[in-house]
C-alpha positions as CSV (number, residue, x, y, z in Angstrom):
1,M,-10.5,-19.2,3.0
2,D,-11.4,-19.4,6.4
3,A,-13.0,-17.4,9.3
4,T,-9.8,-17.0,10.6
5,N,-7.3,-16.6,7.9
6,S,-10.2,-14.3,6.8
7,I,-9.2,-12.3,10.1
8,F,-4.8,-12.9,9.8
9,Y,-5.5,-11.3,6.0
10,V,-7.2,-8.3,7.4
11,V,-4.9,-7.4,10.7
12,I,-1.9,-7.7,8.1
13,L,-3.5,-5.4,6.2
14,I,-4.4,-2.9,8.5
15,M,-0.5,-2.5,9.4
16,S,0.3,-2.7,5.8
17,I,-1.4,-0.2,5.4
18,V,-0.3,1.8,9.0
19,I,3.2,1.3,8.3
20,H,2.3,3.1,4.6
21,E,0.4,6.0,5.6
22,V,3.2,6.7,8.0
23,S,6.3,6.9,5.6
24,H,4.4,9.6,3.9
25,G,4.5,11.7,7.5
26,F,8.1,10.5,7.8
27,M,9.2,11.7,4.0
28,A,7.8,14.5,4.2
29,E,9.2,15.5,7.9
30,Y,12.4,14.5,6.2
31,F,11.7,17.3,4.0
32,G,10.6,20.4,6.9
33,D,6.7,19.6,6.7
34,D,5.9,18.7,10.3
35,T,2.2,18.0,9.6
36,A,2.2,14.7,10.8
37,R,3.9,15.1,13.6
38,N,1.6,17.7,14.6
39,A,-1.4,15.4,14.4
40,G,0.0,12.6,16.0
41,R,0.0,10.5,13.2
42,L,4.3,9.2,12.8
43,T,2.4,6.4,15.3
44,L,2.3,2.3,14.0
45,N,-1.3,2.5,16.6
46,P,-4.2,1.4,13.8
47,I,-6.5,3.1,15.3
48,P,-5.9,6.6,14.3
49,H,-5.4,6.0,10.7
50,I,-8.0,3.5,10.1
51,D,-10.6,4.6,7.7
52,I,-14.1,2.2,7.8
53,F,-15.0,1.5,4.8
54,G,-11.5,1.6,3.2
55,S,-9.6,-0.3,5.9
56,I,-11.9,-2.4,6.7
57,L,-15.0,-3.1,4.8
58,L,-13.1,-3.1,1.7
59,P,-11.0,-5.8,2.6
60,A,-13.9,-8.1,4.4
61,I,-16.0,-7.7,0.6
62,L,-13.2,-8.6,-1.3
63,I,-12.6,-11.6,1.4
64,L,-16.0,-12.7,1.5
65,S,-16.4,-12.6,-3.2
66,H,-12.9,-14.6,-3.2
67,S,-11.5,-11.6,-5.0
68,P,-8.2,-12.3,-6.5
69,F,-7.1,-9.3,-5.2
70,M,-6.9,-7.2,-2.0
71,F,-6.2,-3.8,-1.1
72,G,-7.1,-0.8,0.7
73,W,-6.4,2.0,2.3
74,A,-6.1,4.2,5.8
75,K,-6.5,8.2,6.6
76,P,-4.5,9.5,4.8
77,V,-1.4,10.9,7.0
78,P,-2.0,15.2,6.5
79,Y,1.0,16.9,4.5
80,N,1.4,21.1,4.0
81,P,3.2,20.9,0.4
82,N,4.4,24.4,1.0
83,N,5.9,23.6,3.9
84,L,8.5,21.2,1.9
85,S,12.1,22.3,1.4
86,N,11.4,21.2,-2.3
87,R,8.0,20.9,-3.3
88,R,8.7,19.5,-6.7
89,W,11.1,16.2,-5.5
90,G,10.0,16.2,-1.8
91,T,6.2,15.6,-3.5
92,L,7.6,13.0,-5.2
93,A,9.2,11.3,-2.2
94,V,6.3,11.5,0.6
95,A,4.2,9.7,-2.3
96,A,6.5,7.0,-2.9
97,A,7.1,6.6,0.4
98,G,4.5,4.2,1.1
99,V,4.9,2.5,-1.9
100,L,7.9,1.2,-1.1
101,A,7.4,0.8,2.3
102,N,5.3,-1.8,1.1
103,F,8.0,-3.2,-1.6
104,L,10.4,-3.1,1.0
105,I,8.7,-5.5,3.2
106,A,7.1,-7.9,0.6
107,I,11.4,-8.0,-0.3
108,I,12.1,-9.1,3.0
109,F,9.5,-11.7,4.0
110,G,9.4,-12.6,0.3
111,L,13.7,-13.1,0.5
112,I,13.0,-15.0,4.3
113,I,10.3,-17.7,2.1
114,R,13.3,-17.6,-0.6
115,F,15.8,-18.9,1.9
116,A,14.1,-20.5,4.8
117,P,14.9,-23.9,3.8
118,Y,18.7,-22.9,4.1
119,I,19.0,-21.3,7.2
120,L,15.8,-22.7,9.5
121,P,15.1,-25.7,11.3
122,V,13.1,-28.3,9.5
123,S,10.5,-27.5,12.7
124,I,10.3,-24.5,12.2
125,L,9.3,-24.7,8.1
126,T,5.6,-25.2,8.9
127,A,2.5,-24.9,6.8
128,N,1.2,-22.1,9.5
129,F,5.1,-20.2,8.7
130,Y,4.6,-20.1,5.0
131,F,0.7,-18.6,5.5
132,I,2.0,-15.7,7.6
133,T,5.0,-14.8,5.7
134,S,3.3,-15.4,2.3
135,A,0.2,-13.7,3.4
136,I,2.8,-10.2,4.5
137,V,4.0,-10.3,0.9
138,I,0.7,-10.5,-1.1
139,V,-0.4,-7.7,1.2
140,N,2.0,-6.0,0.8
141,L,2.5,-6.6,-2.9
142,A,-1.5,-5.5,-3.1
143,L,-1.0,-2.5,-1.6
144,G,2.0,-1.4,-3.7
145,I,0.5,-2.5,-6.7
146,F,-2.9,-1.1,-6.2
147,N,-1.2,2.6,-5.1
148,L,0.8,3.0,-8.5
149,V,-2.4,2.9,-10.6
150,P,-2.5,6.9,-11.1
151,I,-5.6,7.9,-9.7
152,A,-6.0,10.7,-6.9
153,P,-6.0,10.0,-4.1
154,L,-3.5,7.2,-4.5
155,D,-0.1,7.8,-4.7
156,G,0.5,7.3,-8.2
157,S,-1.4,10.3,-9.3
158,K,0.8,11.9,-6.8
159,I,3.3,10.4,-8.4
160,L,3.0,10.8,-12.1
161,F,1.4,15.0,-11.4
162,S,5.0,15.0,-10.3
163,F,6.1,15.0,-13.6
164,L,3.4,17.4,-15.0
165,P,4.8,21.1,-15.7
166,E,2.7,24.3,-14.1
167,R,0.9,24.8,-16.9
168,A,-0.8,20.8,-16.3
169,F,-2.4,22.8,-13.4
170,A,-5.7,22.9,-15.2
171,F,-5.6,19.5,-15.9
172,M,-4.7,17.9,-12.5
173,T,-7.2,19.9,-11.2
174,A,-10.3,18.4,-13.3
175,Y,-9.2,15.0,-13.5
176,E,-9.4,14.9,-9.8
177,Q,-13.0,16.3,-9.6
178,Y,-13.6,12.8,-10.8
179,S,-11.1,11.0,-9.9
180,L,-13.6,9.4,-6.9
181,I,-15.3,8.0,-9.6
182,L,-12.5,6.6,-11.9
183,L,-11.6,4.6,-8.8
184,L,-14.6,3.3,-8.4
185,V,-15.3,2.8,-12.0
186,F,-11.5,0.8,-11.8
187,I,-11.8,-1.3,-8.5
188,V,-15.0,-2.7,-9.7
189,F,-13.8,-3.1,-13.5
190,F,-10.0,-3.7,-14.0
191,S,-8.8,-4.4,-10.7
192,D,-8.3,-7.7,-11.3
193,S,-6.2,-7.0,-13.9
194,L,-3.3,-6.1,-11.5
195,F,-2.9,-9.8,-10.5
196,P,-0.9,-11.1,-13.0
197,I,1.2,-8.5,-12.1
198,L,0.9,-10.0,-8.3
199,T,1.3,-13.5,-9.6
200,F,4.7,-12.3,-11.2
201,L,6.0,-10.0,-8.0
202,F,5.1,-12.9,-5.6
203,H,7.1,-15.3,-7.6
204,L,10.1,-13.3,-8.5
205,V,10.9,-12.4,-4.6
206,T,9.5,-16.0,-2.8
207,G,10.7,-18.5,-5.8
208,L,6.9,-20.1,-5.3
209,A,4.3,-20.1,-7.0
210,L,0.9,-18.3,-6.2
């Protein structure tokens, strides 16, 4: 991947992460918590959301190392679960909102790719068209899949914890203490295992092979 394409991938990743985080904030607001709005985080301006390592350095490292799987993160949008009208289902909805937003973007652009030959002029169906739309699908699928991994602070852990009984609170607290180590181990040793899922979903929504 050349430098221009790499930069383009990082830009798509950053904007997709921003949409992911803003979706968390809007869902929290829907359930009665306006913490994110008060913090100025319900904006598509990427600057308030960017995490230097997760949004820029890590994606750059993955690109330069020719990793088959691209992911990253932004500063988490703040919310107060105590303000949610329904704490259990509100927490689940807030956690799932970001993942669902990424999958929705991937589906929309995947369907554009699938049906483009039937609805768009041939002059538009260039290599650049397919590169841009495919990159959007790939990045958003990767973000959605990665965030479903049940390791804190990823959304998958919050979704999982939402289904656990209150008596599991001690376990959750202990589990989160080691979350950073577990996440780093997963990224280094196991993230490539997500690539077959990515290729399957990419083919499912676009009809193309990755």
